[in-house]
ZAPA-168184 format. One record per residue (C-alpha): residue in three letters; residue number from 1; x, y, z. Coordinates in nm, 3 decimals, padded with zeros to 5 digits, always signed. Layout:
N
{"ALA",NUM,{X,Y,Z}}
...
END
This chain:
208
{"MET",1,{+01.775,+00.505,-00.452}}
{"GLU",2,{+01.402,+00.540,-00.507}}
{"LEU",3,{+01.279,+00.470,-00.860}}
{"ARG",4,{+00.924,+00.590,-00.931}}
{"LEU",5,{+00.756,+00.449,-01.240}}
{"ASP",6,{+00.443,+00.537,-01.431}}
{"VAL",7,{+00.307,+00.197,-01.539}}
{"PRO",8,{+00.013,+00.250,-01.779}}
{"GLY",9,{-00.279,+00.014,-01.728}}
{"ARG",10,{-00.116,-00.150,-01.431}}
{"VAL",11,{-00.293,-00.389,-01.200}}
{"GLN",12,{-00.311,-00.241,-00.852}}
{"HIS",13,{-00.052,-00.415,-00.636}}
{"LEU",14,{-00.077,-00.542,-00.281}}
{"ALA",15,{+00.167,-00.443,-00.008}}
{"GLY",16,{+00.450,-00.696,-00.016}}
{"GLN",17,{+00.454,-00.765,-00.390}}
{"HIS",18,{+00.742,-00.693,-00.626}}
{"TYR",19,{+00.820,-00.606,-00.988}}
{"VAL",20,{+01.081,-00.747,-01.224}}
{"VAL",21,{+01.283,-00.493,-01.421}}
{"ARG",22,{+01.437,-00.630,-01.741}}
{"LEU",23,{+01.713,-00.467,-01.946}}
{"THR",24,{+01.802,-00.569,-02.302}}
{"ALA",25,{+02.132,-00.468,-02.465}}
{"GLU",26,{+02.172,-00.392,-02.835}}
{"ASP",27,{+02.328,-00.737,-02.888}}
{"GLY",28,{+02.022,-00.905,-02.736}}
{"TYR",29,{+02.179,-00.982,-02.397}}
{"THR",30,{+01.924,-00.949,-02.118}}
{"ALA",31,{+01.946,-00.907,-01.742}}
{"GLN",32,{+01.663,-00.879,-01.497}}
{"ARG",33,{+01.621,-00.826,-01.125}}
{"SER",34,{+01.329,-00.821,-00.883}}
{"TYR",35,{+01.258,-00.514,-00.672}}
{"SER",36,{+01.007,-00.484,-00.392}}
{"VAL",37,{+00.740,-00.217,-00.419}}
{"ALA",38,{+00.763,+00.051,-00.150}}
{"SER",39,{+00.455,+00.249,-00.252}}
{"PRO",40,{+00.103,+00.179,-00.123}}
{"PRO",41,{-00.167,+00.068,-00.368}}
{"GLY",42,{-00.319,+00.416,-00.374}}
{"ASP",43,{-00.001,+00.580,-00.506}}
{"PRO",44,{-00.045,+00.668,-00.877}}
{"LEU",45,{+00.318,+00.567,-00.936}}
{"VAL",46,{+00.503,+00.245,-00.855}}
{"GLU",47,{+00.796,+00.315,-00.624}}
{"LEU",48,{+01.083,+00.065,-00.622}}
{"PHE",49,{+01.390,+00.086,-00.403}}
{"VAL",50,{+01.713,+00.005,-00.585}}
{"GLU",51,{+02.027,-00.070,-00.387}}
{"ARG",52,{+02.320,+00.020,-00.609}}
{"LEU",53,{+02.576,-00.261,-00.619}}
{"ASP",54,{+02.910,-00.189,-00.782}}
{"ASP",55,{+02.899,-00.517,-00.974}}
{"GLY",56,{+02.525,-00.510,-01.034}}
{"GLU",57,{+02.429,-00.527,-01.400}}
{"VAL",58,{+02.084,-00.382,-01.343}}
{"SER",59,{+02.126,-00.165,-01.033}}
{"THR",60,{+02.416,+00.036,-01.176}}
{"PHE",61,{+02.216,+00.109,-01.491}}
{"LEU",62,{+01.909,+00.215,-01.295}}
{"ALA",63,{+02.113,+00.429,-01.055}}
{"ASP",64,{+02.362,+00.585,-01.298}}
{"VAL",65,{+02.204,+00.586,-01.644}}
{"VAL",66,{+01.825,+00.604,-01.627}}
{"GLU",67,{+01.678,+00.953,-01.649}}
{"PRO",68,{+01.323,+01.091,-01.614}}
{"GLY",69,{+01.126,+01.005,-01.928}}
{"ASP",70,{+01.316,+00.685,-02.010}}
{"ARG",71,{+01.115,+00.369,-02.078}}
{"LEU",72,{+01.182,+00.045,-01.893}}
{"GLU",73,{+01.048,-00.307,-01.939}}
{"VAL",74,{+00.878,-00.418,-01.619}}
{"ARG",75,{+00.661,-00.712,-01.516}}
{"GLY",76,{+00.435,-00.725,-01.215}}
{"PRO",77,{+00.302,-00.707,-00.962}}
{"ILE",78,{+00.424,-01.051,-00.856}}
{"GLY",79,{+00.369,-01.249,-00.537}}
{"GLY",80,{+00.072,-01.377,-00.343}}
{"TRP",81,{+00.211,-01.522,-00.020}}
{"PHE",82,{+00.413,-01.234,+00.124}}
{"VAL",83,{+00.132,-00.978,+00.110}}
{"TRP",84,{-00.058,-00.791,+00.379}}
{"ASP",85,{-00.430,-00.734,+00.321}}
{"GLY",86,{-00.459,-00.431,+00.548}}
{"GLU",87,{-00.704,-00.604,+00.778}}
{"ARG",88,{-00.513,-00.837,+01.008}}
{"PRO",89,{-00.270,-00.753,+01.292}}
{"ALA",90,{+00.088,-00.809,+01.180}}
{"LEU",91,{+00.441,-00.803,+01.315}}
{"LEU",92,{+00.689,-00.682,+01.052}}
{"VAL",93,{+01.055,-00.780,+01.090}}
{"GLY",94,{+01.304,-00.656,+00.832}}
{"GLY",95,{+01.678,-00.655,+00.781}}
{"GLY",96,{+01.862,-00.398,+00.568}}
{"THR",97,{+01.690,-00.343,+00.234}}
{"GLY",98,{+01.443,-00.609,+00.340}}
{"VAL",99,{+01.247,-00.327,+00.501}}
{"VAL",100,{+01.119,-00.209,+00.161}}
{"PRO",101,{+00.807,-00.428,+00.135}}
{"LEU",102,{+00.740,-00.354,+00.501}}
{"VAL",103,{+00.740,+00.017,+00.419}}
{"ALA",104,{+00.470,-00.057,+00.160}}
{"MET",105,{+00.269,-00.225,+00.435}}
{"LEU",106,{+00.320,+00.073,+00.665}}
{"ARG",107,{+00.211,+00.316,+00.394}}
{"THR",108,{-00.091,+00.100,+00.317}}
{"ALA",109,{-00.186,+00.107,+00.684}}
{"ARG",110,{-00.162,+00.486,+00.679}}
{"GLU",111,{-00.390,+00.502,+00.375}}
{"LEU",112,{-00.644,+00.287,+00.556}}
{"GLY",113,{-00.607,+00.463,+00.890}}
{"ARG",114,{-00.505,+00.132,+01.050}}
{"THR",115,{-00.147,+00.181,+01.165}}
{"ASP",116,{-00.264,+00.030,+01.494}}
{"LEU",117,{-00.256,-00.309,+01.322}}
{"LEU",118,{+00.120,-00.305,+01.270}}
{"ARG",119,{+00.421,-00.346,+01.491}}
{"ILE",120,{+00.762,-00.313,+01.330}}
{"ALA",121,{+01.116,-00.419,+01.415}}
{"VAL",122,{+01.408,-00.367,+01.179}}
{"SER",123,{+01.778,-00.439,+01.186}}
{"THR",124,{+02.049,-00.251,+01.000}}
{"ARG",125,{+02.426,-00.221,+01.019}}
{"THR",126,{+02.407,+00.155,+01.071}}
{"LEU",127,{+02.117,+00.397,+01.074}}
{"ALA",128,{+02.263,+00.579,+00.772}}
{"GLU",129,{+02.237,+00.257,+00.567}}
{"LEU",130,{+01.871,+00.194,+00.649}}
{"PRO",131,{+01.628,+00.272,+00.364}}
{"TYR",132,{+01.337,+00.492,+00.471}}
{"ALA",133,{+01.495,+00.534,+00.815}}
{"ASP",134,{+01.312,+00.856,+00.905}}
{"GLU",135,{+00.976,+00.715,+00.800}}
{"LEU",136,{+01.029,+00.400,+01.003}}
{"LEU",137,{+01.143,+00.591,+01.310}}
{"ASP",138,{+00.846,+00.827,+01.285}}
{"SER",139,{+00.617,+00.523,+01.281}}
{"GLY",140,{+00.757,+00.407,+01.613}}
{"ALA",141,{+00.944,+00.111,+01.467}}
{"LEU",142,{+01.209,-00.057,+01.678}}
{"VAL",143,{+01.538,+00.000,+01.496}}
{"VAL",144,{+01.834,-00.215,+01.598}}
{"THR",145,{+02.184,-00.139,+01.467}}
{"THR",146,{+02.449,-00.410,+01.453}}
{"ARG",147,{+02.759,-00.195,+01.389}}
{"GLU",148,{+02.695,+00.106,+01.612}}
{"PRO",149,{+02.518,+00.171,+01.943}}
{"ARG",150,{+02.182,+00.351,+01.950}}
{"GLY",151,{+02.099,+00.532,+02.270}}
{"VAL",152,{+02.147,+00.296,+02.565}}
{"ARG",153,{+02.141,-00.012,+02.345}}
{"PRO",154,{+02.482,-00.144,+02.238}}
{"ALA",155,{+02.543,-00.260,+01.884}}
{"GLY",156,{+02.403,-00.607,+01.830}}
{"ARG",157,{+02.155,-00.827,+01.650}}
{"LEU",158,{+01.786,-00.860,+01.719}}
{"THR",159,{+01.718,-01.068,+02.029}}
{"PRO",160,{+01.409,-01.234,+02.176}}
{"ALA",161,{+01.403,-00.956,+02.435}}
{"ASP",162,{+01.370,-00.699,+02.154}}
{"LEU",163,{+01.068,-00.874,+02.007}}
{"VAL",164,{+00.884,-00.965,+02.326}}
{"PRO",165,{+00.713,-00.622,+02.363}}
{"LEU",166,{+00.596,-00.639,+01.999}}
{"TRP",167,{+00.478,-00.997,+01.989}}
{"GLU",168,{+00.137,-01.130,+02.083}}
{"PRO",169,{-00.072,-01.428,+01.974}}
{"GLY",170,{-00.273,-01.383,+01.657}}
{"ARG",171,{-00.031,-01.160,+01.469}}
{"THR",172,{+00.094,-01.278,+01.133}}
{"ALA",173,{+00.470,-01.221,+01.112}}
{"TYR",174,{+00.633,-01.094,+00.793}}
{"VAL",175,{+01.009,-01.141,+00.778}}
{"CYS",176,{+01.218,-00.999,+00.495}}
{"GLY",177,{+01.595,-00.979,+00.453}}
{"SER",178,{+01.901,-01.177,+00.354}}
{"THR",179,{+01.885,-01.553,+00.388}}
{"GLY",180,{+02.087,-01.544,+00.711}}
{"PHE",181,{+01.874,-01.270,+00.864}}
{"ALA",182,{+01.547,-01.433,+00.757}}
{"GLU",183,{+01.645,-01.766,+00.911}}
{"ALA",184,{+01.760,-01.608,+01.238}}
{"ALA",185,{+01.456,-01.380,+01.271}}
{"SER",186,{+01.218,-01.665,+01.189}}
{"GLN",187,{+01.379,-01.877,+01.460}}
{"LEU",188,{+01.333,-01.597,+01.713}}
{"LEU",189,{+00.964,-01.576,+01.629}}
{"LEU",190,{+00.919,-01.951,+01.663}}
{"GLU",191,{+01.092,-01.942,+02.001}}
{"LEU",192,{+00.848,-01.674,+02.114}}
{"GLY",193,{+00.559,-01.902,+02.029}}
{"THR",194,{+00.458,-01.786,+01.682}}
{"PRO",195,{+00.312,-02.082,+01.490}}
{"ALA",196,{+00.520,-02.167,+01.184}}
{"ALA",197,{+00.211,-02.122,+00.967}}
{"ASP",198,{+00.191,-01.759,+01.080}}
{"VAL",199,{+00.547,-01.670,+00.974}}
{"ARG",200,{+00.576,-01.548,+00.615}}
{"VAL",201,{+00.930,-01.508,+00.485}}
{"GLU",202,{+01.079,-01.328,+00.187}}
{"ARG",203,{+01.451,-01.390,+00.134}}
{"PHE",204,{+01.693,-01.225,-00.101}}
{"GLY",205,{+02.052,-01.296,-00.189}}
{"ALA",206,{+02.331,-01.216,-00.429}}
{"SER",207,{+02.241,-01.217,-00.796}}
{"GLY",208,{+02.358,-01.509,-01.005}}
END
């Protein structure tokens, strides 16, 4: 689900940063989770994408309880390594909900009129499970599905052959997804010849 927040006096974020949402119960118990920003810096609201997890303390509250007008405690924007400045050519590689910060980069590129700087490849189990699927497809992103075929391509993971048409020297690579996906995608990029210093990785995993 998309959660759009009005954050008074906020510092303008950079594409790739995230916010922490903190909940406090009446007995003082607190729980907090980090959510990537999907909106571009020019958006007057901060858009977060929340994947509802059945056992998620924070995601179930945000998805099932929060209503327009409610107040939330948030902290951000956070992050300085996994950010795109809107000036350099980049290859964006995302898995599942890991596409969210990449969507912020895409939207930033649109604001700047520099979508030519980005090339995008994403992996998802099924197209229906991919956040912002229509927006990514409209941008020309390569979308690979691992649990269902798409067109002439059978179901399967990203391969070096998938990335070869998108890769070229001088592009900073941004990889975001689960730990397993991030490690596999990073290895593919290194095998293609991307210097390790040019691969920026953002991993996520199960909440503790």
